[in-house]
Every structure is written in structure tokens, then in C-alpha cells.
C-alpha positions in Angstrom: -26.3 -12.2 7.9 -24.3 -9.8 5.8 -22.9 -8.0 8.8 -22.1 -11.2 10.6 -20.1 -12.2 7.5 -18.3 -8.9 7.4 -17.1 -9.1 11.1 -16.0 -12.7 10.6 -14.2 -11.9 7.4 -12.4 -8.9 9.0 -11.4 -10.9 12.5 -10.1 -13.8 10.3 -7.9 -11.6 8.0 -4.4 -12.9 8.3 -3.2 -9.3 8.7 -5.6 -8.7 11.4 -4.7 -11.8 13.4 -1.0 -11.4 13.0 -1.4 -7.8 14.6 -3.4 -8.8 17.3 -1.1 -11.6 18.3 1.7 -9.1 17.9 0.1 -6.8 20.1 -0.8 -9.4 22.5 2.8 -10.5 22.7 4.0 -6.9 23.4 1.7 -6.7 26.1 2.9 -10.0 27.7 6.5 -8.8 27.1 6.1 -6.1 29.9 5.4 -8.7 32.2 8.5 -10.5 33.5 7.1 -13.9 34.2 5.8 -14.2 30.5 8.5 -12.2 28.7 10.2 -15.5 27.2 6.7 -16.7 25.9 6.3 -13.2 24.3 9.6 -13.1 22.6 9.1 -16.7 21.2 5.7 -15.5 19.7 7.4 -12.3 18.2 10.3 -14.5 16.7 7.6 -17.1 15.3 5.9 -14.2 13.6 8.9 -12.8 12.1 9.9 -16.4 11.1 6.4 -16.9 9.5 5.7 -13.3 8.2 8.9 -12.7 6.3 8.8 -15.5 3.6 5.0 -14.9 3.3 5.7 -11.3 2.3 7.7 -12.0 -0.4 6.7 -12.4 -4.0 7.4 -16.2 -4.7 5.6 -17.3 -1.6 2.6 -14.8 -1.9 2.3 -15.9 -5.5 2.3 -19.6 -4.6 -0.4 -19.1 -2.0 -2.8 -17.2 -4.1 -2.1 -19.2 -7.4 -4.4 -22.1 -6.9 -7.4 -19.9 -6.9 -6.4 -18.4 -10.2 -4.8 -21.3 -12.0 -8.0 -22.6 -13.7 -8.7 -19.6 -15.7 -7.1 -18.0 -18.7 -7.7 -14.7 -20.3 -10.4 -14.5 -23.0 -8.5 -13.3 -26.1 -11.0 -13.6 -28.7 -14.5 -13.3 -27.2 -16.1 -13.7 -30.5 -14.4 -17.2 -31.0 -15.5 -18.3 -27.4 -19.1 -17.3 -28.6 -18.7 -19.2 -32.0 -17.6 -22.3 -30.1 -20.6 -22.1 -27.9 -22.9 -21.5 -30.9 -24.8 -18.9 -28.9 -25.6 -15.1 -29.3 -24.0 -13.1 -26.5 -26.4 -10.3 -25.2 -25.0 -9.6 -21.9 -21.5 -8.9 -20.5 -21.6 -8.7 -16.5 -19.1 -6.7 -14.6 -18.8 -7.2 -10.8 -18.1 -4.3 -8.3 -14.9 -3.5 -6.6 -13.4 -0.3 -5.0 -14.1 3.1 -5.7 -14.2 6.7 -4.6 -16.5 9.3 -6.0 -14.2 12.3 -5.2 -14.7 14.7 -8.2 -11.1 15.7 -8.1 -10.4 12.6 -10.0 -11.3 11.9 -13.7 -14.1 9.2 -14.0 -11.8 6.3 -14.7 -9.5 7.4 -11.9 -12.4 7.0 -9.4 -12.2 3.3 -9.7 -9.6 1.8 -7.1 -8.1 -1.5 -6.8 -9.0 -4.1 -9.4 -12.0 -1.8 -10.4 -10.4 -0.3 -13.4 -9.1 -3.5 -14.7 -12.6 -5.1 -14.4 -14.2 -2.0 -16.3 -11.6 -2.0 -19.0 -11.8 -5.7 -19.5 -15.7 -5.6 -19.6 -15.7 -2.9 -22.1 -13.3 -4.9 -24.4 -15.5 -7.9 -24.3 -18.7 -5.9 -24.8 -17.2 -4.3 -28.1 -16.8 -7.7 -29.5 -20.6 -8.0 -29.6 -22.8 -5.3 -31.3 -26.0 -5.0 -29.7 -24.9 -6.6 -26.2 -25.5 -4.7 -22.9 -23.2 -4.2 -20.1 -24.6 -5.0 -16.8 -22.6 -3.5 -14.0 -23.4 -4.0 -10.2 -21.9 -2.8 -7.1 -22.8 -1.2 -3.9 -21.8 2.3 -2.4 -20.4 0.9 0.8 -19.1 3.8 2.8 -19.3 6.2 -0.2 -22.4 8.3 -1.1 -22.3 6.8 -4.7 -22.3 3.1 -5.7 -19.6 1.5 -7.5 -22.2 0.6 -10.4 -22.6 4.5 -10.9 -18.9 5.3 -10.6 -18.0 2.6 -13.2 -20.9 3.6 -15.7 -19.5 7.3 -15.4 -16.1 6.0 -16.1 -17.4 4.0 -19.2 -19.4 6.9 -20.5 -16.3 9.2 -20.5 -14.8 6.5 -22.6 -17.7 6.4 -25.2 -19.4 3.5 -23.9 -23.5 4.3 -23.9 -25.9 4.0 -21.0 -25.8 0.5 -19.2 -27.9 -1.6 -17.0 -27.0 -0.8 -13.6 -27.5 -2.6 -10.3 -26.3 -0.4 -7.5 -28.0 -2.4 -4.6 -26.1 -5.7 -4.4 -23.9 -5.8 -1.2 -22.0 -9.0 -2.2 -21.4 -11.6 -4.8 -24.6 -13.6 -4.0 -26.6 -10.5 -4.3 -24.7 -9.7 -7.6 -25.9 -13.0 -8.9 -29.4 -12.5 -7.8 -29.5 -9.0 -9.6 -28.1 -10.4 -12.7 -30.8 -13.4 -12.8 -33.4 -10.6 -12.8 -32.4 -9.6 -16.3 -30.5 -12.6 -18.0 -32.7 -15.7 -18.8 -31.6 -18.9 -17.1 -29.3 -21.0 -19.3 -28.3 -18.0 -21.5 -24.5 -17.7 -21.8 -23.0 -14.4 -20.9 -19.7 -13.1 -20.1 -18.8 -12.6 -16.4 -15.9 -10.3 -15.6 -14.0 -10.2 -12.4 -10.6 -10.8 -10.8 -9.3 -14.3 -11.4 -9.1 -15.0 -7.6 -12.6 -14.2 -7.2 -14.0 -16.4 -10.1 -14.4 -19.6 -8.0 -16.7 -18.1 -5.7 -18.6 -15.9 -8.3 -19.2 -18.8 -10.7 -20.6 -20.8 -7.8 -23.1 -18.2 -6.9 -24.0 -17.4 -10.5 -24.6 -21.1 -11.3 -26.7 -21.4 -8.0 -28.9 -18.9 -9.4 -29.6 -20.7 -12.4 -27.2 -18.7 -14.6 -24.8 -19.8 -17.2 -21.6 -17.5 -16.8 -18.5 -17.6 -19.1 -15.4 -16.7 -16.8 -13.4 -13.6 -17.8 -10.6 -13.0 -15.5 -9.8 -9.3 -15.5 -6.8 -9.3 -13.2 -4.1 -11.9 -11.9 -2.4 -11.5 -8.6 0.1 -14.2 -9.2 1.8 -13.1 -12.3 5.4 -14.0 -12.1 8.3 -11.2 -12.8 10.3 -11.9 -15.6 13.2 -12.5 -13.3 13.6 -12.5 -9.5 15.2 -9.5 -8.0 16.3 -8.5 -4.5 13.1 -6.7 -4.3 10.9 -9.7 -4.8 12.7 -11.5 -1.9 11.9 -8.7 0.5 8.3 -8.5 2.1 6.1 -6.0 0.8 2.5 -4.7 1.6 1.3 -6.0 -1.8 2.5 -9.4 -1.1 0.7 -9.5 2.1 -2.4 -8.2 0.6 -2.2 -11.2 -1.9 -2.1 -13.8 1.1 -4.9 -12.0 2.8 -6.9 -12.1 -0.3 -6.1 -15.6 -0.7 -7.5 -16.5 2.7 -10.5 -14.3 2.3 -11.5 -16.2 -1.0 -11.1 -19.6 0.6 -13.1 -18.4 3.5 -15.7 -16.9 1.1 -16.0 -20.2 -0.9 -16.5 -22.2 2.3 -19.3 -19.5 3.4 -20.7 -19.7 -0.1 -20.9 -23.5 0.1 -22.5 -23.6 3.5 -25.3 -20.9 2.9 -26.2 -22.5 -0.7 -26.2 -26.2 0.5 -27.6 -25.2 3.8 -30.5 -23.5 2.1 -31.3 -26.5 -0.2 
């Protein structure tokens, strides 16, 4: 099931689909009979792809996933409002490398460093609380959980509860449920765009997470510049992430509801 999900996620990526369509159009361009059709496809790719790669449009596409969440400015105030003691701060995995040439924090890539930093900030507000860090190795020889723990240790954070085995968000939720009692509030740290799916899986596991968005893709610049109106790889990745999350939410609903 995990392998099937990974293959489908790759094949349905907008960047992959656009690339395959573009290659197909170029192949057809070689043939005289289909040249006009190929040109039309390439023109449509450009007309559609250009605006999607600009900052305003890319932010508009991913913003609905992030709009429901706000940063946790004062974790203590949130706990007081709930009237509950916080014993756990859960940080979900992201990208990493275990190359020893980089300092421990520098081995966290993508959103990983943001999640790690936010998890430590929340944790420091609750003396006696524990950090639960999960994340698989993937193609690396060391898990994200281990790399993240080493990064935290280099910043003065003591040993944590590690869950290096989970391969996806659903398995991370199950791993957390082995340590955290059902119904006990805890802070769940992850990127804002991923929170809808993460909350769904954690609640399906009987847990009561408090959402902590560690990173936002849709932050607007203080003022539009010419650079914002030109396509960029970063903006295409925002769109790719938005589609990935919507497909992930659909998948989550199907497998959880289907198993009931």
C-alpha cells in the first residue's frame, strides 16, 4: 500500500504530468501530421504554466490549506486555556541528509529545520515535557528522527523519545499513540499545509493534537516586485505541494473511512 501510494503521488505530481505532456508534444512535433496539435499543446503548457509559477498565483493555490492555522505565539497561554498539563510535543519528519560535512542543524533540509526549531521553542515552555520526534530514513542510512535528535542535542536539548520507523503521517500517528494516552492534549508541530492531513490521522488514532504550524508557504511579500511576477522553481513547488496535500487528504479519507 505504501509503495502504491508513493507511485501514484509521483505520477500525479503537476510537475511530472507537465513534463510528460511536454515530452509527448515534442515527440509529436517531429511528425508532420501532428505538428499543429503538438504546437497547440506546448502553447497551452506555457499559457497555463507561466501564471502558476508566479508568487501571487502559487500563494493563492496553496493558501486554502494554510488559512485555518495561526502560529502559537504563547504555548503556555494555550495550555492554560485548555486547563491541561502538557507532557508531549510531537514533531513530524521532513527532509534530511546525514552527511557529516554539515553541522547537525544543517543536516535538516526543506521544512525540517523550521519544524525542529519550532518544536524546541514549544517544548521550552513546559518544564518536564518530552519531545517525540518521528521520521524514517528513506534513501538515507540514518532516520530523520535520529538526525533531528542530533540537531537538538547540539542546541542543548536532552535525549528525546524517537520513532525512526514510521514511513508516512498515518504511521507517525500510530507511533505517537503508543506513547501518548488517548484524549491527552499535546502540541503537534508540522508545516501549515500538512496540518489538515496530520490532524485527520492523529484524531483517527484517538489522539487530541493541538496544531502548531511551523512553516507557511503562502506568506505574501511586503510588496510585489518584478521577480514575484516571474515564474520560479519555488512557486512551482508550492503548487506541487498543494496538489500533493489535496490528494493526500483524499487518500487519508478513503483508507480511514474504508477501514471502518
